[in-house]
N, C-alpha and C positions, 0 to 999 in steps of 0.2 A: 504494500500500502505507500503510496506517494504523501509526502509529505503537502500541506496546503502551503501557498504562498506566503511569505509574511512580507506586509507592507508597513511600511514605518509613515507614517501621517505628520511626516516635521520635515522642512528644508532645514534644521539644524543640523551644522557638519560636527557638532558637541554631541549631539545624540547618538549618531553615527559611530564616533569612533568610541562613545562607552560601551554601545554594545559589541563592538569589535573587540574589545576587553575581556569582551566574558565568552567569545567563539562567536556570535551572534552577527551574521550576515543578513540584511533584509535583502528581499528580490528585488523588492520597488521600492522608492521614493515616492511619496505621494502627499503632497502638502495638503493641508485640509484650509479651506476659506473660511472662514466663518467669524461671523463679527464676536468680538474680543470685551465686548463693554458690558464695564461690571453693571450685576443688578440694582436695584433700589437695597437698599440696606444689607444688600450681598457680605456676608462673611467672607477673609479670603480664605479659608480650608474650602467654603461652596464653592466661588469662585475658581478656584485650582481643578476643583473634582468636577465641576459643570463644564468646563471647558476643555479640558480631555476628554470627557466623555462625547462629549458633540463632534470634535474632529475625529475622536473614532466612527463617529456612528455617518456622520460627512463620509469619510473615507469608504466605509464598509459598504455603503450606498452603491459603489461606483465599481466594487471589487469583490462582486459577488463569490460565495467559497474561500477568499483570503483570510487570513487572520491579521488582522489589523493592530498595530499597536502607535498610542497619541500621548504625549505627554502634554504637562504646563505648569509655566514656574512662575508664582507670584511672589511679589518680597511686600511684607508690610511692617508697620512701624505702628504698634498697635493696631487699632481698626484702619489707617492709612494704608490705601493702596500706590505704591513706586509700581508701576505700570514701564514701559520702556518710553525712554526720554527720546522728548519730539526734537529738541536741540542743542545746544549746548549748554544756554541759561538755565535747561530745565535740568538739567545731568548736572551741573556743578548745584544746583539746590536739594537735586538727591543726595547728593554726597555729604553737603552742608547738614543736610537731614542724620544721615548714617554715621556721622564723625561721632566717636566717641560713647555711641550708644548702640544697643542688641536690638534686632531684628528678629523677624521672623523670614525665611525661605519655606514657602508649602509648593509641593510638585505633586501633581496629579498627573496620576500615571492610567491608563485605561487598553483594553485589551476588547475588541470585537467581534467574537466571531461565533456561527452559526446561528446568530439573530442573537444573541445576548453580548451584554457589557457587562464587564468586570474591572472596577477601578480599586484605586488606593490613593492616599494623599499620604505623603509624608512631610514632616513637617521637622525642620532644620530652624534652631538656633544658632544665630551667628552674632558676633562682637565684633565692632570696628576699634582700630584705636582712635585717636583725636587729630584728626585731620589738618595740616599746615593748608591757609592756601595755596600758597606754591604746589604742595603734594597733589590736591583736588585740581589745581590749573594744568598741572604736566599730566593728570589723568584722563582729563577730557581732551587735551590736546592730542591725545594717545590715538584717539578714535577708538579705541577699544568698550567704550560700555554703549558704542552702537546697536541696536537691534538687541541688548540684554534688560532684563526687571531689572530695577532698582538701580539701573545706570552704571552696570559692573558686570565683569567676570571672574571668578575668583579661580579660575584657572589661569590665570593671566596676570598682571602688574597687579591688578588689585589682590592678587593672594596676602601681597603685603601690608595688607590694609588689617589683618584678621588677627584680633589676638585672642578666639575663644570661637571651637564649633563645637555643639552638640547636634550628635544628628547622623545624618549621610552629607558626606563630600557631593560624592556623584550627584546625588538629587539637588543641590546646589548648583550643579552643573548645568544641571538640565533635564538627567534621569535615573530616578531610583534603579540601582540594578539588581539588588533580590527581587523586591518585588515584582518589578519589569518580568525578571525569568519566570519567576512564582506566577505571576498571572499568565505568562505565553502557555507553561507546563500544564497549569488549569484549564485552557484552551484547548490542549492537546497538541499543543506545538512543542517541539525540542529541537534543539540544532541536530546538525547530523554527524 
């Protein structure tokens, strides 16, 4: 019996790299195009779950018979969401807010297969050191913040800002690995 096709519902190269670390290579990459606007009064964990599930469903609708893996990462300071910064000014504001504080990185992961969607949300606590204006300006000038929730990527230069992490480093990068592997196994998909 042949294994079903594995479709990654994401254009994120980080997610592809993370999957490769555990021996998983998607058969196809098909990013979902959904509205990611938070709903009124939606908590960060619910937003992360809803977006991951919505992405998995959207791609599963156009990939019958496939197993679809989707994820979404949300950065929150309290109930305030820090989405992808629109420009350098917003990236600077986000980094000033994160400076010297704790925040949460919530990554929802979902697997759609056989008409069912299973999902998990991984909650990781991250602490940043106090950042100088020069550090923030240099990071923003690097452009590394573009396309990243909270305007930073832990796997790059911003790794030097982190003083403490409680939870999953891969989830902060964009894909919790144990949860992803378990959800895929639960859907009957295993690497060959």
